[in-house]
Steps between C-alpha positions, in 0.01 A plus 500: 500500500809416297767297679856422392487155663246270665557282806256213559450440872167315471482230768776657711442645845671761715790563509591321176340753257695783669826303482445422130409864433822622663707255296330592172530875559874455565526370142310798355608853413398805701167637375375168364162364615442150633155340492451242778217248465381355831204332666606551863283777648790593729675666209262798537673587829842343449595666171420860607697446822794350312501784245493755780792326669713463185412822319355328193185662365168318529302603193183308576323181595220360286273223629282275286340170601736443793814569301718808530716692256750718682714756320832616644749743343864442589659806654837571655532298816494674836 
């Protein structure tokens, strides 16, 4: 999947990846896609919940060898 920006959250644990994601998306334009790299398994539950709460669109979560690539599209905030 093509992303407009990548955020490296490897080695960070909840809630830090969510906080960094929120900050990064605030710097991006509506419709742009952010790729978040993480190794905290909690992101599989935390990111969908955060997207649901904020109105941003979760495009997918890919897992490979204990690392996750999460794709979020910035939308108008609720």
